C-alpha positions in Angstrom: -23.7 41.2 -11.2 -20.7 38.9 -11.4 -18.1 38.0 -14.0 -15.6 35.2 -14.3 -12.1 36.3 -15.1 -9.5 33.9 -16.6 -6.6 34.3 -14.2 -2.9 33.5 -14.8 -1.7 35.8 -12.0 0.1 38.0 -14.6 -0.2 41.7 -14.8 -2.6 41.7 -17.8 -5.1 39.5 -16.0 -4.8 41.6 -12.9 -5.5 44.8 -14.8 -8.4 43.2 -16.6 -10.1 42.3 -13.3 -9.4 45.8 -11.8 -11.1 47.5 -14.8 -14.2 45.4 -14.1 -14.3 45.6 -10.3 -13.9 49.4 -10.6 -17.3 49.3 -12.3 -18.9 47.7 -9.2 -19.0 44.2 -10.8 -18.0 41.2 -8.6 -15.4 39.0 -10.2 -14.3 35.4 -9.5 -10.8 34.9 -10.8 -10.7 31.4 -12.2 -7.3 29.7 -12.7 -7.6 26.7 -15.0 -4.8 24.2 -14.1 -3.5 22.3 -17.1 -0.4 21.2 -15.3 1.9 23.0 -17.7 2.0 26.4 -16.0 5.4 26.0 -14.5 7.5 23.9 -12.1 6.2 25.4 -8.8 2.8 25.4 -7.2 1.7 29.1 -7.2 -1.8 28.6 -5.9 -1.2 30.7 -2.8 0.4 33.5 -4.8 -2.5 33.5 -7.3 -5.0 33.7 -4.5 -3.1 36.7 -3.0 -3.0 38.5 -6.3 -6.7 37.9 -6.9 -7.5 39.4 -3.5 -5.3 42.4 -4.4 -7.6 43.3 -7.3 -10.8 42.6 -5.4 -11.7 39.2 -6.8 -12.7 35.8 -5.3 -10.5 32.9 -6.4 -11.2 29.4 -7.8 -8.9 26.7 -9.2 -10.3 24.3 -11.8 -8.1 21.2 -12.4 -8.4 20.0 -16.0 -5.1 18.2 -16.4 -6.5 14.8 -17.5 -9.1 16.2 -19.9 -6.6 18.6 -21.4 -4.2 15.8 -22.3 -7.1 13.7 -23.7 -8.8 16.4 -25.7 -6.4 19.2 -26.6 -2.7 18.4 -26.2 -2.2 15.9 -28.9 -4.8 16.8 -31.5 -5.3 20.6 -31.7 -7.5 21.8 -34.5 -5.3 24.8 -35.1 -2.0 23.1 -34.6 1.0 24.1 -32.5 3.1 27.2 -32.2 6.9 27.1 -32.3 7.0 24.3 -29.8 4.4 21.9 -28.4 2.0 24.8 -27.6 -1.6 24.4 -29.0 -2.3 28.0 -27.9 -5.5 28.7 -29.9 -7.1 25.4 -29.0 -6.0 25.8 -25.4 -7.6 29.2 -25.1 -10.8 28.1 -26.7 -10.9 25.1 -24.4 -10.3 27.2 -21.3 -13.2 29.5 -22.2 -15.5 26.5 -22.6 -14.5 25.3 -19.2 -15.2 28.8 -17.8 -18.6 28.9 -19.6 -19.4 25.6 -18.0 -19.2 27.0 -14.5 -21.0 30.3 -15.1 -24.3 29.2 -13.7 -22.6 27.6 -10.7 -20.8 30.9 -9.9 -23.7 33.1 -10.9 -21.7 34.9 -13.6 -23.1 36.8 -16.6 -19.9 37.1 -18.7 -16.2 36.2 -18.9 -13.2 38.5 -18.7 -9.7 37.8 -20.0 -6.4 39.8 -19.9 -5.6 39.0 -23.6 -4.1 41.9 -25.6 -4.5 42.2 -29.4 -1.2 41.4 -31.1 0.7 40.6 -27.9 1.4 36.9 -28.6 2.1 35.8 -32.2 -0.1 32.7 -32.2 -3.1 33.1 -29.9 -3.6 36.9 -29.7 -3.7 38.0 -33.3 -7.0 39.6 -34.2 -8.0 36.6 -36.4 -6.9 34.2 -33.7 -9.2 35.8 -31.2 -12.0 35.1 -33.6 -10.9 31.5 -33.9 -10.8 31.2 -30.1 -14.4 32.6 -29.8 -15.5 30.0 -32.3 -13.9 27.2 -30.3 -15.4 28.6 -27.2 -18.9 28.6 -28.7 -19.0 32.3 -28.1 -19.3 33.6 -31.7 -23.0 34.5 -31.3 -23.3 35.1 -27.5 -20.3 37.4 -27.4 -19.8 36.9 -23.6 -16.0 37.1 -23.7 -14.8 40.6 -22.9 -11.1 41.7 -23.3 -10.9 44.9 -21.2 -7.4 45.8 -22.2 -8.1 45.9 -25.9 -11.9 46.3 -25.9 -11.9 49.6 -27.8 -10.1 47.9 -30.7 -12.6 45.1 -30.9 -16.3 44.8 -31.7 -18.6 45.5 -28.7 -19.5 42.5 -26.7 -22.7 41.6 -25.0 -21.6 43.1 -21.6 -20.9 46.4 -23.4 -24.0 46.4 -25.6 -26.3 45.7 -22.7 -24.7 48.4 -20.6 -23.4 46.0 -17.9 -19.9 47.5 -18.6 -19.1 51.0 -19.6 -17.0 50.6 -22.8 -15.5 54.1 -22.4 -13.8 53.0 -19.2 -12.0 50.1 -21.0 -8.7 50.3 -22.9 -7.2 50.2 -26.4 -3.9 48.5 -25.8 -2.3 46.5 -28.6 1.1 45.0 -29.4 3.9 43.6 -27.3 4.9 46.7 -25.4 4.0 46.6 -21.7 4.5 50.3 -21.1 0.8 51.1 -20.5 0.4 48.0 -18.2 3.4 48.9 -16.1 2.2 52.5 -15.9 -1.1 51.3 -14.6 0.5 49.0 -12.1 2.5 51.9 -10.7 -0.7 54.0 -10.6 -2.5 51.2 -8.7 0.4 50.9 -6.3 1.1 47.3 -7.2 4.5 45.7 -6.6 3.4 42.1 -6.5 2.7 40.8 -10.0 4.2 38.3 -12.5 6.9 39.7 -14.7 6.0 39.9 -18.4 6.9 36.7 -20.2 5.9 33.2 -21.1 4.6 31.0 -18.2 3.6 27.9 -20.2 6.1 25.1 -20.3 4.6 24.0 -23.7 6.1 27.1 -25.3 9.6 26.0 -24.1 11.8 24.0 -26.5 13.4 21.9 -23.8 10.1 20.7 -22.2 8.5 20.2 -25.7 11.5 18.0 -26.7 11.0 15.9 -23.6 7.3 15.3 -24.5 8.2 14.4 -28.1 10.8 11.9 -27.0 8.5 10.5 -24.3 5.5 9.7 -26.5 7.8 7.8 -28.9 8.0 5.1 -26.2 5.0 5.6 -23.8 1.5 6.9 -23.4 1.5 10.3 -21.8 -0.5 10.7 -18.5 -1.0 13.4 -15.9 1.8 12.0 -13.7 4.2 12.4 -16.6 3.5 16.2 -16.7 5.6 16.6 -13.5 8.0 13.8 -14.3 9.2 15.8 -17.4 9.8 18.9 -15.3 12.6 17.7 -13.1 15.8 15.8 -13.2 18.2 14.4 -15.7 16.5 12.2 -18.3 17.9 9.0 -19.7 16.6 6.4 -22.2 18.2 3.1 -21.5 19.1 0.4 -24.1 15.9 -1.7 -23.5 13.8 1.6 -23.9 13.0 2.1 -20.2 13.1 5.6 -18.8 15.4 6.8 -16.0 15.1 10.1 -14.2 17.8 11.1 -11.8 17.4 14.2 -9.6 19.9 17.0 -10.0 19.4 18.7 -6.6 17.3 18.8 -3.4 14.3 20.3 -5.2 14.4 17.7 -7.9 14.6 14.9 -5.4 11.6 16.2 -3.4 9.5 16.7 -6.5 10.3 13.3 -7.9 9.5 11.7 -4.6 6.1 13.3 -4.7 5.1 11.9 -8.1 2.3 9.4 -7.8 2.4 6.9 -10.7 2.2 3.2 -11.1 4.5 3.4 -14.1 7.7 4.0 -12.2 9.6 2.6 -9.3 12.1 4.4 -7.1 15.9 3.9 -7.0 17.2 4.5 -3.5 20.9 4.8 -2.7 22.7 3.7 0.5 24.7 6.9 0.5 24.0 10.6 0.0 22.9 11.2 -3.6 20.0 11.7 -6.0 16.5 10.2 -5.8 15.7 8.5 -9.1 12.8 6.9 -10.9 12.9 4.1 -13.5 10.2 2.5 -15.5 8.4 -0.2 -13.5 8.5 -2.6 -16.5 12.3 -2.1 -17.0 14.3 -5.1 -18.0 16.8 -6.5 -15.5 19.6 -5.1 -17.6 18.1 -1.7 -17.6 17.5 -1.9 -13.8 21.1 -2.7 -13.2 22.3 0.1 -15.5 19.8 2.5 -13.9 21.2 1.7 -10.5 24.8 2.1 -11.8 23.9 5.5 -13.3 22.2 6.7 -10.2 25.1 5.7 -7.9 27.5 7.5 -10.3 25.8 10.8 -9.5 26.1 10.2 -5.8 29.2 10.8 -3.5 30.5 7.4 -4.5 33.8 5.7 -5.4 34.4 3.6 -8.5 36.5 1.3 -6.4 33.5 0.3 -4.2 30.3 -1.7 -4.7 27.0 -0.5 -3.3 23.7 -2.1 -2.6 21.1 0.0 -4.5 17.4 -0.6 -3.9 15.5 -0.6 -7.2 11.9 -0.9 -6.2 12.0 -3.9 -3.8 15.1 -5.5 -5.4 18.6 -4.9 -4.1 21.2 -4.6 -6.9 24.9 -4.5 -6.2 26.7 -2.1 -8.5 29.8 0.1 -8.8 29.6 3.6 -10.3 31.1 4.4 -13.6 34.7 5.7 -13.6 33.3 9.0 -15.0 30.0 10.6 -15.5 30.8 10.8 -19.2 30.1 7.1 -19.4 26.6 7.6 -17.9 25.9 10.6 -20.1 25.9 8.5 -23.3 22.4 7.4 -22.2 21.2 11.0 -21.8 18.1 12.0 -23.7 19.1 15.5 -22.5 21.5 17.0 -20.0 
């Protein structure tokens, strides 16, 4: 028999898998990629952690569909920031149910803990998630860490899983999970915490500002993760790298909505809206060169897309910062 496990790479999801593989059930750890999981690609790390707990590993990329169906119109609203947690969890379970036949799975496992997160893991929220996942009657979603506090699911009722070998964890304390990690001999696991950029005020504010002027697309997920963000007078967007990592990430963004700003001297890589006005292009070039190793007494030929624009930097970065959306 095989189960699908929703897999974030965190300690809870690792323990959930371990509790099931210990009952001689094969598990495929499924990581559903919305794009908002963080600023780094952790696929290799997730695969390693899945292997640690005896599971196969699969990534399902849902970025475009998540934006279209969930992000901007959640039935159960948002948490403190731009996080539609209940709708997101329900959606992820629907995705997992959609690949059950393909993977030969009989049920779904998740590392959710009752009462651990204020929005999506309250007892009533778990019921809402089950409704969104079309699982209210089938009861195929098993939460091994809190199973003894919840109604028996189909895997337990049918004897596929021994309920007595599952747990009764609740609340935000990780004492039991950390104790189990020590017992299992694990040192490689995600530290307890958030993990979703949509729960962060800084990233959420960038989304809100962005959608005031433009339609949000998958390429914009990464655009908002990196660099200094400016909104120029004619409403175009300018993103200026802060460091080497920003520069590399911004250069890798594939989008027909932005064009690069390239400097003739050492400095940041920048992107500006492709439809920027001439005035905004000139200002964008001036801001970008200001953040380079430049001199206000000199002029520089800056390449904005295919156009060369001659500009001098501001006397001070403070002059550029008045166009900041954020620092």
